[in-house]
N, C-alpha and C positions, 0 to 999 in steps of 0.2 A: 554195361559200360562202364569204366574207369577216368574217372577229370581230375587234372590237376591245372591248378592256377600258376603260372608263370609267366615273369617277365621278359622281355625280349633279349635281355644279354643275359639272360640264364639259357635260353633258347638258345643262343650264342655260341652257350657255352658249351651246351652238350653237341650241338654240329661240331666243332673242334673235337672235342672227346672220340665221336665217330671217325673222323676224319686220323685222329694221331691212330687209332684203334688200329694195331697189330698182332692178335692172338690169334697161338696155336690152340687150336682144336685136340683134347683129349678125351674128351666122350663124346658116346653120342645125344648127351643133355646139351652140353654145351655147343655144340656143332646144328642143333634144333634151335638153339638162342640168336648163335651167331648168324644163320640163315634169315628170320622173323628179326632182328634186329637191324638187316642189311635190308629190308622190308618199310621201318621205321625210320632209319635215316633219310632216306628219299621223302618220307611226311614232312619230316623234321625240316630238314632242308627246305621244301617249298613254302612251307610255313615262317621259317626265319626270313625268306624273304617277304614277303608278303607284308609281316610287322614290322619291315625296316624303319625305323624315325617315329615308332609309337614306344614314347614309356608308360602306357598304363597296362594290368596286370590282365588277362588272357585266358582262357580257359585251352587246354589240349585235351582230348576225348581220344583214348582208346579203350580199344576191344579187351577182354578178360588175360587173352594168353599173349597180346603186345603188351598190357601192361607187366604181366606177369617174364616177358623178358627182356625191355628194358631193366625193370627193376634188376634181374642177375648179371645182365651188364654192364649196369653203371658199379653194380657190386663191384665187379672183374674190374672194370676201369679206374677205379676210383686207387686201386692198390698201386697204378701204376704211373700216377701220376703226381709222384713227389714234387716236380719242378712248378709244376702248375695248380698254384694254392687253391684262388678264386673254381677252377675247372674243379679240383677233386672235389669243394665244398659243395659245388652245388649238383657234386654226380651223388654225392651224402645227400644232401635234404630232399634231389628227387626220389630217389629208390627208398630212403624212410618215411615218404609220402606217399609212394607207389604199393609201399607195405600194407601202410596202413587202412587204407583205401582196395590192398587185396581179399 
């Protein structure tokens, strides 16, 4: 398992990124990443609802393949978020943290 600590506002930004994502799949690896990412989105969305109103950090746990897929997804999403500075920074922060722990 891979775990990261995150705040509710960061989690909310990640959910926003998933909702804005409209990537075209060009290769097999990215198609697999997108398929796993859809499952991760549901997990993050449910967690975001549960943690509304909370201000302290909490842990998110991912299986190894989920952590890898999320890291790859966020690296791709970060490139397309030039208008959303906060969300772009959150993507980069979480992707870097996941990369260290993988």
